DODO-700015 format. One record per residue (C-alpha): residue in three letters; x negated, y, z. Coordinates in steps of 0.5 Angstrom, whole numbers. Layout:
! DODO-700015
node type ALA | east X | north Y | up Z $
...
END
This chain:
! DODO-700015
node type MET | east -190 | north -188 | up -109 $
node type LYS | east -184 | north -184 | up -109 $
node type PHE | east -181 | north -185 | up -102 $
node type GLY | east -183 | north -180 | up -97 $
node type ARG | east -186 | north -175 | up -103 $
node type VAL | east -187 | north -168 | up -101 $
node type SER | east -189 | north -162 | up -104 $
node type ALA | east -196 | north -159 | up -104 $
node type GLU | east -193 | north -153 | up -100 $
node type GLU | east -189 | north -158 | up -95 $
node type LEU | east -196 | north -162 | up -94 $
node type ASP | east -200 | north -157 | up -91 $
node type GLN | east -194 | north -155 | up -85 $
node type LEU | east -193 | north -163 | up -83 $
node type GLU | east -196 | north -166 | up -77 $
node type LEU | east -199 | north -173 | up -80 $
node type SER | east -203 | north -175 | up -74 $
node type LEU | east -201 | north -183 | up -72 $
node type PRO | east -196 | north -184 | up -67 $
node type SER | east -197 | north -188 | up -61 $
node type ASP | east -197 | north -196 | up -61 $
node type HIS | east -190 | north -199 | up -61 $
node type LYS | east -190 | north -204 | up -55 $
node type SER | east -190 | north -210 | up -59 $
node type ILE | east -198 | north -209 | up -60 $
node type ARG | east -198 | north -212 | up -53 $
node type GLU | east -196 | north -218 | up -56 $
node type LEU | east -202 | north -219 | up -59 $
node type SER | east -207 | north -224 | up -56 $
node type GLY | east -212 | north -219 | up -52 $
node type LYS | east -218 | north -223 | up -54 $
node type LYS | east -222 | north -219 | up -60 $
node type SER | east -222 | north -223 | up -66 $
node type LYS | east -229 | north -226 | up -68 $
node type ALA | east -228 | north -226 | up -75 $
node type PRO | east -223 | north -221 | up -77 $
node type LYS | east -220 | north -221 | up -85 $
node type VAL | east -220 | north -214 | up -88 $
node type TYR | east -217 | north -213 | up -95 $
node type ILE | east -216 | north -207 | up -98 $
node type GLY | east -214 | north -205 | up -105 $
node type CYS | east -209 | north -201 | up -110 $
node type ALA | east -202 | north -203 | up -112 $
node type LYS | east -204 | north -204 | up -120 $
node type TRP | east -210 | north -206 | up -124 $
node type GLY | east -207 | north -204 | up -130 $
node type ARG | east -210 | north -197 | up -130 $
node type LYS | east -212 | north -194 | up -137 $
node type GLU | east -215 | north -188 | up -132 $
node type TRP | east -220 | north -192 | up -129 $
node type LEU | east -224 | north -194 | up -136 $
node type GLY | east -231 | north -191 | up -135 $
node type LEU | east -230 | north -191 | up -127 $
node type LEU | east -229 | north -198 | up -125 $
node type TYR | east -228 | north -201 | up -132 $
node type PRO | east -233 | north -200 | up -138 $
node type GLU | east -231 | north -196 | up -143 $
node type GLY | east -227 | north -200 | up -149 $
node type THR | east -225 | north -206 | up -144 $
node type SER | east -218 | north -209 | up -146 $
node type GLU | east -213 | north -208 | up -142 $
node type LYS | east -212 | north -216 | up -141 $
node type ASP | east -219 | north -216 | up -138 $
node type PHE | east -217 | north -210 | up -133 $
node type LEU | east -216 | north -216 | up -128 $
node type ASN | east -222 | north -219 | up -129 $
node type ASN | east -226 | north -213 | up -127 $
node type TYR | east -221 | north -211 | up -122 $
node type VAL | east -223 | north -217 | up -117 $
node type ASN | east -230 | north -215 | up -118 $
node type HIS | east -229 | north -208 | up -114 $
node type PHE | east -223 | north -210 | up -109 $
node type ASN | east -221 | north -216 | up -105 $
node type ALA | east -214 | north -215 | up -105 $
node type ILE | east -208 | north -212 | up -110 $
node type GLU | east -201 | north -210 | up -108 $
node type LEU | east -198 | north -214 | up -113 $
node type ASN | east -192 | north -209 | up -115 $
node type GLY | east -191 | north -212 | up -122 $
node type THR | east -187 | north -218 | up -119 $
node type PHE | east -182 | north -213 | up -117 $
node type TYR | east -179 | north -213 | up -124 $
node type GLY | east -180 | north -221 | up -125 $
node type THR | east -183 | north -227 | up -123 $
node type LYS | east -186 | north -232 | up -128 $
node type LYS | east -190 | north -238 | up -126 $
node type ALA | east -194 | north -238 | up -132 $
node type HIS | east -196 | north -231 | up -131 $
node type ILE | east -198 | north -232 | up -124 $
node type GLU | east -202 | north -238 | up -126 $
node type LYS | east -206 | north -234 | up -131 $
node type TRP | east -207 | north -228 | up -126 $
node type ALA | east -210 | north -234 | up -121 $
node type GLU | east -215 | north -235 | up -126 $
node type SER | east -218 | north -228 | up -125 $
node type GLY | east -218 | north -230 | up -117 $
node type VAL | east -225 | north -230 | up -114 $
node type LYS | east -227 | north -232 | up -107 $
node type GLY | east -224 | north -229 | up -102 $
node type PHE | east -219 | north -225 | up -106 $
node type LYS | east -212 | north -224 | up -104 $
node type PHE | east -205 | north -222 | up -109 $
node type CYS | east -200 | north -220 | up -105 $
node type PRO | east -193 | north -220 | up -109 $
node type LYS | east -187 | north -216 | up -108 $
node type PHE | east -181 | north -220 | up -108 $
node type THR | east -177 | north -219 | up -114 $
node type GLN | east -171 | north -214 | up -115 $
node type ILE | east -166 | north -219 | up -116 $
node type ILE | east -167 | north -221 | up -109 $
node type SER | east -168 | north -215 | up -105 $
node type HIS | east -164 | north -210 | up -109 $
node type ARG | east -159 | north -213 | up -114 $
node type LYS | east -156 | north -219 | up -109 $
node type ARG | east -159 | north -215 | up -103 $
node type LEU | east -161 | north -222 | up -99 $
node type LYS | east -154 | north -225 | up -101 $
node type GLU | east -153 | north -232 | up -104 $
node type ALA | east -160 | north -231 | up -106 $
node type GLU | east -162 | north -238 | up -104 $
node type GLN | east -164 | north -240 | up -112 $
node type ILE | east -168 | north -235 | up -114 $
node type THR | east -172 | north -234 | up -107 $
node type GLU | east -173 | north -242 | up -108 $
node type TYR | east -176 | north -240 | up -115 $
node type TYR | east -180 | north -234 | up -113 $
node type LEU | east -183 | north -237 | up -107 $
node type ASP | east -185 | north -243 | up -112 $
node type ALA | east -188 | north -239 | up -117 $
node type ILE | east -192 | north -235 | up -112 $
node type ASN | east -195 | north -241 | up -109 $
node type ALA | east -199 | north -242 | up -116 $
node type PHE | east -204 | north -237 | up -113 $
node type GLY | east -206 | north -242 | up -109 $
node type ASP | east -212 | north -240 | up -104 $
node type TYR | east -211 | north -233 | up -107 $
node type LEU | east -204 | north -232 | up -104 $
node type GLY | east -204 | north -226 | up -99 $
node type LYS | east -198 | north -224 | up -96 $
node type ALA | east -192 | north -223 | up -100 $
node type PHE | east -188 | north -217 | up -98 $
node type LEU | east -180 | north -216 | up -98 $
node type GLN | east -178 | north -209 | up -100 $
node type LEU | east -171 | north -207 | up -97 $
node type PRO | east -167 | north -202 | up -101 $
node type GLU | east -167 | north -195 | up -98 $
node type ASN | east -159 | north -196 | up -97 $
node type PHE | east -160 | north -202 | up -94 $
node type GLY | east -159 | north -200 | up -87 $
node type PRO | east -158 | north -204 | up -80 $
node type LYS | east -150 | north -205 | up -81 $
node type ASN | east -153 | north -211 | up -85 $
node type PHE | east -157 | north -214 | up -80 $
node type ASP | east -154 | north -220 | up -80 $
node type ILE | east -154 | north -221 | up -87 $
node type PHE | east -162 | north -219 | up -86 $
node type LYS | east -163 | north -224 | up -80 $
node type SER | east -160 | north -230 | up -84 $
node type TYR | east -164 | north -229 | up -90 $
node type ILE | east -170 | north -229 | up -86 $
node type GLN | east -168 | north -235 | up -82 $
node type SER | east -167 | north -239 | up -89 $
node type LEU | east -174 | north -237 | up -91 $
node type PRO | east -179 | north -242 | up -89 $
node type GLY | east -183 | north -242 | up -83 $
node type ASP | east -190 | north -242 | up -86 $
node type ALA | east -188 | north -237 | up -92 $
node type PRO | east -193 | north -231 | up -91 $
node type VAL | east -187 | north -226 | up -92 $
node type THR | east -188 | north -219 | up -89 $
node type VAL | east -182 | north -214 | up -90 $
node type GLU | east -182 | north -206 | up -91 $
node type LEU | east -175 | north -203 | up -88 $
node type ARG | east -174 | north -196 | up -91 $
node type HIS | east -167 | north -194 | up -89 $
node type LYS | east -167 | north -189 | up -83 $
node type GLY | east -162 | north -193 | up -79 $
node type TRP | east -167 | north -198 | up -77 $
node type PHE | east -172 | north -193 | up -74 $
node type GLU | east -167 | north -188 | up -71 $
node type ASP | east -164 | north -193 | up -66 $
node type LYS | east -169 | north -196 | up -61 $
node type THR | east -165 | north -202 | up -59 $
node type ILE | east -164 | north -203 | up -66 $
node type PHE | east -171 | north -203 | up -68 $
node type ASP | east -173 | north -207 | up -63 $
node type GLU | east -168 | north -212 | up -64 $
node type THR | east -171 | north -212 | up -71 $
node type VAL | east -178 | north -213 | up -69 $
node type SER | east -176 | north -219 | up -64 $
node type MET | east -173 | north -222 | up -70 $
node type LEU | east -178 | north -222 | up -75 $
node type ARG | east -183 | north -224 | up -69 $
node type GLU | east -179 | north -230 | up -67 $
node type ASN | east -179 | north -232 | up -75 $
node type ASN | east -186 | north -231 | up -76 $
node type LYS | east -185 | north -226 | up -81 $
node type GLY | east -189 | north -219 | up -82 $
node type ILE | east -187 | north -212 | up -82 $
node type VAL | east -190 | north -207 | up -86 $
node type ILE | east -192 | north -200 | up -84 $
node type THR | east -191 | north -194 | up -89 $
node type ASP | east -195 | north -188 | up -88 $
node type VAL | east -192 | north -183 | up -92 $
node type ALA | east -192 | north -175 | up -91 $
node type GLY | east -184 | north -174 | up -92 $
node type ARG | east -182 | north -180 | up -88 $
node type ARG | east -186 | north -181 | up -81 $
node type ASP | east -181 | north -185 | up -78 $
node type ALA | east -183 | north -191 | up -82 $
node type LEU | east -190 | north -190 | up -79 $
node type HIS | east -187 | north -194 | up -73 $
node type MET | east -194 | north -198 | up -71 $
node type ALA | east -190 | north -204 | up -69 $
node type ILE | east -194 | north -211 | up -71 $
node type THR | east -190 | north -218 | up -71 $
node type THR | east -195 | north -223 | up -73 $
node type PRO | east -203 | north -223 | up -72 $
node type TYR | east -203 | north -219 | up -78 $
node type THR | east -201 | north -212 | up -81 $
node type PHE | east -199 | north -210 | up -87 $
node type ILE | east -200 | north -202 | up -89 $
node type ARG | east -198 | north -198 | up -95 $
node type PHE | east -202 | north -191 | up -94 $
node type ASN | east -200 | north -186 | up -99 $
node type GLY | east -205 | north -180 | up -101 $
node type TYR | east -204 | north -173 | up -104 $
node type ASP | east -209 | north -173 | up -109 $
node type LEU | east -215 | north -172 | up -105 $
node type HIS | east -212 | north -167 | up -100 $
node type GLN | east -216 | north -166 | up -94 $
node type SER | east -211 | north -169 | up -90 $
node type ASP | east -212 | north -176 | up -94 $
node type TYR | east -219 | north -176 | up -91 $
node type SER | east -217 | north -174 | up -84 $
node type ARG | east -211 | north -180 | up -84 $
node type MET | east -216 | north -185 | up -86 $
node type ASP | east -220 | north -184 | up -81 $
node type GLU | east -215 | north -184 | up -76 $
node type TRP | east -213 | north -191 | up -79 $
node type ALA | east -220 | north -193 | up -78 $
node type LEU | east -220 | north -192 | up -71 $
node type ARG | east -213 | north -195 | up -69 $
node type LEU | east -214 | north -201 | up -73 $
node type LYS | east -221 | north -202 | up -69 $
node type SER | east -217 | north -202 | up -63 $
node type TRP | east -212 | north -207 | up -66 $
node type LEU | east -217 | north -211 | up -68 $
node type GLU | east -220 | north -211 | up -60 $
node type SER | east -213 | north -213 | up -58 $
node type GLY | east -213 | north -219 | up -62 $
node type LEU | east -211 | north -217 | up -69 $
node type GLU | east -213 | north -222 | up -74 $
node type GLU | east -212 | north -219 | up -81 $
node type ILE | east -211 | north -213 | up -84 $
node type TYR | east -208 | north -211 | up -91 $
node type PHE | east -209 | north -204 | up -93 $
node type PHE | east -206 | north -202 | up -99 $
node type LEU | east -208 | north -194 | up -102 $
node type HIS | east -203 | north -190 | up -106 $
node type GLN | east -204 | north -184 | up -109 $
node type GLU | east -199 | north -179 | up -112 $
node type ASP | east -204 | north -179 | up -119 $
node type GLU | east -206 | north -186 | up -119 $
node type ARG | east -213 | north -184 | up -122 $
node type HIS | east -215 | north -182 | up -115 $
node type THR | east -214 | north -189 | up -112 $
node type PRO | east -221 | north -192 | up -113 $
node type GLU | east -224 | north -186 | up -109 $
node type THR | east -219 | north -186 | up -103 $
node type SER | east -220 | north -194 | up -103 $
node type SER | east -228 | north -193 | up -103 $
node type TYR | east -228 | north -188 | up -98 $
node type PHE | east -223 | north -192 | up -93 $
node type THR | east -227 | north -198 | up -94 $
node type GLY | east -233 | north -194 | up -92 $
node type LYS | east -230 | north -192 | up -86 $
node type ILE | east -227 | north -198 | up -84 $
node type ASN | east -234 | north -201 | up -84 $
node type GLU | east -237 | north -195 | up -80 $
node type VAL | east -232 | north -196 | up -75 $
node type CYS | east -231 | north -203 | up -74 $
node type ASN | east -238 | north -205 | up -76 $
node type LEU | east -235 | north -209 | up -82 $
node type ASP | east -239 | north -211 | up -89 $
node type LEU | east -234 | north -210 | up -94 $
node type ARG | east -236 | north -209 | up -101 $
node type LEU | east -235 | north -202 | up -104 $
node type PRO | east -232 | north -201 | up -111 $
node type ASN | east -238 | north -200 | up -116 $
node type PHE | east -237 | north -194 | up -120 $
node type LEU | east -239 | north -194 | up -126 $
node type ASN | east -241 | north -186 | up -127 $
node type GLN | east -245 | north -186 | up -121 $
END
């Protein structure tokens, strides 16, 4: 994840603690969920660096997904950003196992080329395609370009309102303008809540404004970027486990937590650490990745 990237020298100088909750947390039911659903995973399954760690040596790339689902219960599917074909999704869905969720990224044609304008036809195609995941479909996430700011609010609102009310969509904002003006941000949060759409929380060292701590739905979708097993990776994950416990106690029903690393060979290790930590803090029993070299 290049967004918000910092150098190793800068990392040591930054304050990386989580900020206070946004007032939208108070919109949760206030009643602890009896059976919260927690999904943790990586952004890709096609990593050759994981041979001998997650995938047996000699595993063909076409079989990576079949192995990935044995270690994680979700995938942040960035590949759909570059193109979405229903035939591919139907094939991927064949690898799904009970409780697994695919979270496909909106195609760049919608978000970055058309910039949400005159995108009705391609959106209809995209939503139809991802529905081929069936029960394995988690939340689709719409990443808005970094140069798509609040001056486009009306376009953004119109697009969100055009989506089916039950479409499982969550939105990642990147332009600084969404966060700089409290009134604009609160209006955006309200608009998404009214349309039953989620808001992504992005935790990267160089853009702490995107760590807004708002919730617009009974679920949260978090994109966490680590820095090659820097000590701050672990303290940040520890703090996230505690914060998510408080949100679950306030009525949060689902968590989607996706881990990234500057060098993705380290992502399984941080995913395993976070899974163990949230199990401990929240009294859960999520499956840990089964490392082959241990």
